[in-house]
C-alpha positions in Angstrom: 6.7 34.4 -4.5 5.4 34.9 -0.9 7.3 35.1 2.0 6.0 32.0 3.6 6.4 29.5 0.5 10.4 31.1 0.3 10.5 30.1 3.9 9.0 26.7 4.0 11.4 26.3 0.2 14.4 26.8 2.6 13.4 24.7 5.6 13.3 21.8 3.0 16.2 22.5 0.4 18.1 22.3 3.9 17.0 18.8 4.2 19.1 17.4 1.0 22.4 16.5 2.5 20.5 14.1 5.1 18.9 12.4 2.1 22.3 12.8 0.0 23.7 10.1 3.1 21.8 7.4 1.6 24.0 7.8 -1.6 26.9 8.1 -0.1 26.6 5.6 3.4 23.7 3.4 2.9 25.0 0.5 4.8 26.5 2.2 7.7 23.2 4.0 8.7 21.4 0.6 8.4 24.0 -1.4 10.8 24.1 1.9 13.1 20.2 2.0 12.7 19.8 -2.1 14.0 22.2 -1.4 16.4 19.9 1.2 17.9 17.1 -0.5 17.4 18.3 -4.0 19.4 19.5 -1.2 22.4 15.8 -0.1 22.2 14.6 -4.0 22.1 16.9 -5.0 25.1 14.3 -4.5 28.2 11.5 -5.5 26.4 9.6 -9.2 26.7 10.7 -9.9 23.0 14.3 -8.7 23.7 14.5 -10.7 26.9 13.0 -13.6 25.2 15.6 -13.8 22.6 18.7 -12.5 24.8 19.5 -9.1 23.6 21.9 -8.3 25.9 24.6 -9.9 24.4 24.3 -9.0 20.7 27.3 -8.3 19.1 26.6 -8.4 15.4 24.1 -8.8 12.9 25.1 -12.1 12.7 23.9 -12.8 16.2 20.7 -11.5 15.6 20.2 -13.3 12.2 21.1 -16.5 14.0 18.7 -16.0 17.6 15.7 -14.0 16.2 12.9 -16.0 13.8 11.5 -14.9 10.9 7.8 -13.8 11.6 4.5 -13.1 10.0 1.5 -11.1 11.4 -0.3 -14.3 12.3 2.9 -15.1 14.5 2.9 -11.6 15.9 -0.6 -11.1 17.1 -0.9 -13.0 20.3 2.3 -10.2 21.1 -0.4 -6.8 19.6 -3.0 -7.9 21.2 -1.7 -8.1 24.7 -0.2 -4.2 23.4 -4.2 -3.3 22.1 -5.1 -4.4 25.6 -2.5 -1.5 26.8 0.9 -3.8 28.2 3.9 -2.0 27.5 7.5 -2.8 27.2 6.1 -5.9 25.0 7.5 -5.5 21.5 9.1 -1.9 21.6 10.4 -0.1 24.5 8.6 3.6 24.5 4.5 3.1 25.0 2.2 2.2 22.2 -0.7 3.7 21.9 -1.4 4.1 18.2 -2.4 1.3 15.6 -2.2 1.6 11.9 -5.0 -0.9 10.4 -4.4 -2.7 7.2 -5.9 -5.7 5.8 -4.7 -9.0 4.0 -4.4 -11.2 6.8 -5.6 -14.6 6.6 -7.1 -15.6 10.1 -8.8 -12.0 10.8 -10.7 -9.0 8.5 -8.2 -6.8 9.5 -4.7 -6.6 10.7 -3.5 -4.3 13.3 0.1 -2.4 13.4 1.9 -1.0 16.7 2.5 2.8 15.9 5.3 3.8 18.2 6.3 7.6 18.3 9.7 7.2 17.3 7.8 5.5 13.6 5.5 8.4 13.5 8.2 10.8 13.9 11.2 8.8 12.2 9.7 7.1 9.8 6.2 8.3 8.6 6.5 11.9 8.8 10.3 11.7 7.8 9.0 10.5 5.0 6.4 13.1 4.0 9.2 15.5 4.7 11.3 14.1 2.7 9.3 13.7 0.0 8.2 17.1 -0.4 12.5 17.8 -0.1 12.6 16.0 -3.3 9.8 17.2 -5.3 11.7 20.7 -4.5 15.5 19.2 -5.2 13.5 17.7 -8.9 11.4 21.3 -9.6 13.5 24.0 -7.5 11.4 26.7 -8.8 7.9 25.3 -7.4 5.3 27.5 -5.6 3.7 24.4 -4.3 3.5 26.6 -1.0 1.8 29.6 -2.5 -1.3 26.8 -2.3 -2.4 23.5 -0.4 -1.7 20.2 -0.5 -4.7 17.5 -0.6 -4.4 14.8 1.4 -7.0 11.7 0.8 -6.7 9.9 4.2 -8.3 7.3 6.0 -10.1 7.3 9.5 -9.7 7.1 12.8 -11.8 4.7 15.8 -11.0 3.8 19.2 -10.2 0.0 20.0 -13.9 -1.6 21.5 -11.9 -3.3 24.5 -9.6 0.2 25.1 -10.7 3.2 24.6 -6.9 4.4 25.1 -6.1 2.8 21.5 -6.5 4.6 19.0 -6.4 2.9 15.5 -7.2 3.8 11.6 -5.5 4.0 8.3 -2.0 4.7 8.5 -2.7 8.0 6.5 -5.3 8.9 9.1 -2.7 8.1 12.3 0.0 10.4 10.9 -2.4 13.5 9.8 -4.1 13.5 12.9 -0.5 13.6 14.6 0.7 16.3 11.7 2.3 19.5 13.3 0.7 22.9 13.2 2.4 24.0 10.2 1.7 21.0 8.4 -1.6 21.1 9.1 -1.7 24.8 7.7 -0.5 24.2 4.1 -3.2 21.0 4.2 -6.9 20.6 2.7 -9.9 19.6 3.5 -10.3 20.5 6.5 -9.3 17.8 9.5 -13.0 16.8 10.3 -13.5 16.2 6.8 -10.3 13.9 6.0 -11.1 11.4 9.1 -14.8 11.4 8.5 -15.4 7.2 8.0 -18.3 7.8 5.8 -16.8 7.5 2.1 -20.1 8.6 0.8 -20.2 12.0 2.8 -16.7 12.0 2.6 -16.2 12.7 -0.9 -18.9 15.0 -1.4 -17.8 17.2 1.6 -14.0 16.9 0.4 -14.8 17.9 -2.7 -16.8 20.8 -2.0 -14.0 22.3 0.4 -11.2 21.7 -1.8 -13.1 22.7 -5.0 -12.8 26.3 -3.0 -9.3 25.9 -2.3 -5.6 26.4 -4.3 -4.6 23.2 -4.5 -1.1 22.7 -5.7 -0.5 18.7 -4.8 -2.6 15.6 -3.8 -1.0 12.7 -2.0 -3.3 9.7 -2.5 -4.3 6.6 -4.2 -5.1 6.9 -7.6 -8.3 5.6 -7.6 -9.5 8.0 -4.6 -8.2 10.7 -6.4 -10.1 10.0 -9.7 -13.3 9.3 -7.5 -12.6 12.8 -5.9 -12.2 14.7 -9.3 -15.0 13.1 -11.0 -17.1 14.7 -8.2 -15.8 18.0 -7.8 -16.0 18.5 -12.2 -20.1 17.4 -11.2 -20.1 20.1 -8.7 -18.2 22.6 -10.2 -19.2 22.0 -13.9 -15.9 22.8 -15.3 -14.4 20.5 -18.0 -11.3 20.1 -16.6 -9.8 19.5 -13.0 -7.0 22.2 -14.1 -9.4 24.9 -14.6 -10.7 24.3 -11.3 -6.6 24.3 -10.1 -4.5 26.4 -12.4 -1.5 26.0 -10.0 -1.3 22.2 -9.8 2.2 20.9 -9.7 2.6 17.6 -8.2 0.3 14.2 -7.7 2.4 12.2 -5.3 1.0 8.4 -5.7 1.2 5.0 -3.9 -0.3 1.7 -2.3 -1.5 0.7 -6.2 0.5 0.0 -9.2 0.7 3.5 -11.4 1.4 1.8 -14.6 -2.7 1.4 -15.5 -3.3 5.2 -14.5 -0.4 6.9 -15.6 -1.5 7.6 -19.6 -4.7 8.6 -18.3 -3.7 10.6 -15.6 -1.1 12.6 -18.0 -3.3 13.0 -21.0 -6.7 13.6 -19.3 -6.8 14.6 -16.1 -3.8 16.7 -16.1 -2.5 17.7 -19.6 0.1 20.0 -18.6 3.8 20.0 -18.9 3.6 21.5 -15.7 2.3 18.6 -13.6 5.1 16.0 -12.5 4.2 12.6 -10.7 6.5 11.3 -7.9 5.4 7.5 -6.2 6.4 6.4 -2.5 6.1 3.4 -1.0 4.5 3.6 2.1 2.6 1.2 4.1 1.1 0.3 7.3 4.5 -0.4 8.8 6.6 1.5 7.5 7.6 4.5 5.1 9.8 2.4 2.7 11.1 4.6 -0.3 10.4 7.6 -2.2 10.8 8.3 -6.1 14.1 10.8 -6.3 14.4 10.9 -9.6 11.4 12.0 -11.5 12.8 10.7 -14.4 12.7 6.9 -13.7 9.2 5.7 -13.4 8.1 2.8 -10.7 11.9 3.4 -9.5 12.2 4.5 -5.8 15.2 5.3 -3.4 14.8 3.1 -0.1 15.0 5.7 3.1 17.4 3.8 4.8 17.7 5.8 8.0 13.8 6.0 9.1 14.6 3.3 12.0 14.2 0.5 9.4 16.4 -2.7 9.0 16.1 -4.5 5.8 16.5 -8.3 4.8 15.8 -9.7 2.1 14.5 -13.5 0.8 15.2 -14.4 -2.8 12.0 -15.7 -4.5 12.4 -18.6 -7.1 11.0 -18.5 -10.7 8.0 -20.1 -9.9 7.2 -17.6 -6.8 8.2 -19.5 -4.1 10.4 -18.6 -1.4 14.5 -19.1 -1.8 15.6 -20.7 2.0 18.2 -17.7 2.0 17.9 -14.6 3.8 20.0 -11.7 3.3 21.3 -8.3 3.8 21.0 -5.4 1.9 24.8 -5.6 0.7 24.1 -9.2 -1.1 21.0 -8.0 -3.2 21.1 -8.5 -7.3 19.8 -6.4 -9.7 16.5 -8.2 -11.4 16.1 -10.2 -8.7 12.5 -10.8 -7.3 13.0 -10.5 -3.4 10.3 -10.9 -0.4 10.9 -8.0 2.0 11.9 -8.7 6.0 11.9 -5.3 8.1 12.8 -4.5 11.8 11.2 -1.4 12.9 11.1 1.1 15.4 7.4 0.0 16.4 8.5 -3.7 17.6 8.4 -5.2 14.2 11.6 -7.8 14.5 12.2 -9.5 10.9 8.7 -9.1 9.9 7.7 -10.1 6.8 5.5 -7.3 5.2 4.2 -9.5 2.2 5.9 -7.1 -0.5 8.2 -8.2 -3.2 10.6 -5.9 -4.8 13.3 -5.7 -7.8 16.2 -3.5 -7.1 16.6 -1.3 -10.0 20.3 -0.1 -9.1 22.7 -0.9 -6.4 23.9 2.7 -6.1 22.1 4.3 -4.7 19.6 1.0 -3.6 16.4 1.9 -5.7 13.3 -0.7 -5.7 10.5 -1.0 -7.6 7.3 -2.6 -6.1 7.0 -6.0 -7.9 3.8 -7.8 -6.5 3.0 -9.7 -3.2 4.7 -12.9 -2.0 0.8 -14.4 -2.5 -1.8 -14.4 -5.5 -3.5 -10.8 -4.8 -5.0 -8.2 -6.8 -4.7 -4.6 -5.7 -5.8 -2.3 -8.2 -7.7 -0.2 -6.5 -5.8 -0.5 -3.1 -8.5 -3.4 -2.0 -5.9 -6.0 -1.0 -7.7 -8.8 -2.1 -6.0 -12.4 -1.2 -6.0 -15.8 -2.1 -7.4 -16.7 1.3 -10.0 -13.9 0.9 -11.0 -15.4 -2.8 -11.4 -19.0 -2.0 -13.2 -18.5 1.0 -16.0 -16.6 -0.8 -16.4 -18.9 -3.6 -16.9 -21.4 -1.1 -19.9 -19.5 0.7 -21.2 -18.7 -3.2 -21.0 -22.4 -3.9 -22.9 -23.4 -0.7 -25.3 -20.8 -0.9 -26.7 -21.7 -4.6 -25.9 -25.6 -4.8 -22.8 -24.8 -7.3 -19.4 -26.8 -7.7 -16.7 -24.5 -9.2 -14.2 -26.4 -10.9 -11.9 -24.0 -11.8 -11.8 -19.5 -11.6 -9.4 -17.4 -12.5 -9.8 -13.0 -11.3 -8.2 -9.8 -12.3 -9.2 -6.0 -12.6 -11.1 -4.6 -14.7 -9.2 -0.5 -14.5 -11.1 2.5 -14.5 -11.8 4.3 -18.0 -13.7 6.6 -19.4 -15.6 7.5 -16.2 -16.2 4.1 -15.8 -16.2 2.4 -11.9 -13.1 -0.2 -11.8 -14.5 -3.8 -11.1 -13.1 -7.5 -10.4 -13.8 -10.2 -13.5 -14.0 -13.9 -12.8 -13.6 -16.6 -15.3 -15.3 -19.3 -13.3 -15.7 -23.0 -15.0 -18.3 -24.9 -12.7 -18.5 -29.0 -13.2 -22.2 -28.2 -11.4 -24.0 -24.6 -12.2 -25.5 -22.7 -9.4 -28.9 -22.3 -9.1 -29.0 -18.2 -9.5 -25.4 -16.7 -11.1 -26.9 -13.5 -9.7 -27.0 -14.8 -6.3 -23.8 -16.6 -7.0 -22.1 -12.7 -7.1 -24.2 -11.4 -4.8 -23.1 -13.9 -2.1 -19.5 -13.9 -3.4 -19.0 -10.0 -3.1 -20.9 -10.2 0.4 -18.0 -12.6 1.5 -15.4 -10.4 0.3 -16.8 -7.7 1.6 -17.2 -9.4 5.2 -13.5 -11.2 5.3 -11.4 -8.0 4.2 -12.1 -4.2 5.3 -10.0 -2.6 2.4 -12.5 -4.2 -0.2 -15.2 -3.3 1.7 -14.4 0.1 1.8 -13.4 0.5 -1.9 -17.1 -1.6 -2.5 -18.9 1.3 -0.5 -21.5 3.1 -2.3 -19.9 1.4 -5.8 -17.4 4.7 -6.0 -14.3 2.7 -6.8 -15.1 -0.8 -7.0 -18.1 -2.2 -9.1 -20.1 -5.7 -8.1 -17.6 -8.6 -9.5 -18.3 -9.5 -12.7 -18.8 -13.5 -13.8 -18.1 -15.1 -17.0 -19.1 -18.5 -16.8 -16.3 -20.6 -19.0 -17.3 -23.7 -20.8 -16.1 -27.3 -19.8 -12.6 -28.1 -20.1 -11.5 -24.5 -20.8 -8.6 -24.2 -18.0 -7.6 -27.6 -19.0 -7.4 -26.6 -22.7 -5.8 -23.4 -21.8 -3.2 -24.7 -19.6 -2.3 -27.2 -22.8 -2.1 -24.2 -24.5 0.7 -22.8 -22.6 2.7 -26.0 -22.3 1.6 -25.9 -18.5 -0.1 -29.0 -17.8 1.0 -31.2 -14.6 0.8 -31.3 -11.2 3.2 -28.6 -10.4 1.0 -25.9 -12.5 -1.5 -24.5 -11.1 -4.5 -22.1 -12.7 -3.3 -18.6 -11.3 -6.3 -17.6 -9.4 -6.0 -13.8 -8.8 -3.3 -11.7 -10.8 -2.9 -7.6 -10.4 -2.7 -7.6 -14.4 -4.7 -9.1 -17.1 -2.6 -11.3 -18.8 -3.9 -14.5 -17.5 -7.8 -13.7 -17.7 -7.1 -12.1 -21.4 -5.2 -15.6 -22.6 -8.3 -17.4 -20.8 -11.2 -15.1 -22.5 -9.1 -14.8 -26.0 -9.3 -19.1 -25.5 -12.6 -19.2 -25.0 -13.6 -17.0 -28.2 -11.1 -18.1 -30.6 
């Protein structure tokens, strides 16, 4: 083992006592963190508006500060993007992470402070490595390089002093020199915006490296590996990277991909899989036990204070909002965060279930709205409704009902979205309907557009026309007729759409 590998292993192992405090004093970490956040927010416009000067307890904070959505915070964020400071946070903001999923815009932009970069996103990366080492003490991960599949960066067209991009790109650009030394590909390639060229150049560079780990979304990882095998002529990626040890994954559910990666992509007992919960708004969780797939330790000292809204059985939010100490096992909760970038009691749109209360571990259960996020596309109902309306308008169709779900990658095939649509008036041309639907989704959702680029991850939508009366009959067969029951428009699984297709074919 090289001296460099031993030195980094020693350095990362020293972090474990701090991580262990999350197990032993979670609530103290949370409330100490909230006190620090309120102190930092006192002299901001937001803090003055809600009287942070005389906050004495969590109850005061809870009573005075409203729950916010992105749409409600947009006026503040847009001013920050124009260069105004001391609006939501007390230190200068010049970075914004770009994400999709908002109702009123193609993308949303999340402020990223220096504190969030250092104490949250980068801290999460270091703790991720520490937990890898803790789970596999004999690792030689630093003998090679970690492959990072990131996004791209750009400047704000209205203010060239403000930089924006996928959160992975923002973090990658700000990594310290030692971290840049142990990652691949080169920064210029990693931050390219043209994904077709980017995948080609990443494959060429990384196929020549001793890659020991990957950090990336499963879908893009598959695309890159296929390109590397095509370039090298190898049958298995382990022939290219024989010392590979860890796949760190996030952003989309790993369940549909687990068997593919374990049995076919990395068929070796030496390869381990670790999940992280990282988003534009912050780094939230890390799988601390490799024997507990889909469960992540909630990281409680990253400058994020958590609250939770219980969800009803039919998916609606309940009236109450609770702190961490009041959560229960098995309940579906919408997540509310207060962060060291100035997001105050902000609803991120994710839902989680707690799998353990000592320590606090969660699994991602979905989104607060209907969605498809099988490939990182974050397609929400507002995008779908707008696209269906546009496709109907352009083709003279009238839609009665529809449902859509992912078709997962398999056997080298690209993924796609399958739509089962029942028309009251059929379109003049079904191919045109599908093309307009696809184009509208691309125009209104930047993440969907990225995944559709060059058909690398997502192929065009597949449209199945359902006979008249299909959805009524299917809902009746499920005992779901009545005004309170609705056809699920978007699902991140195939349970509903497979049921409809089976009903059509019976």
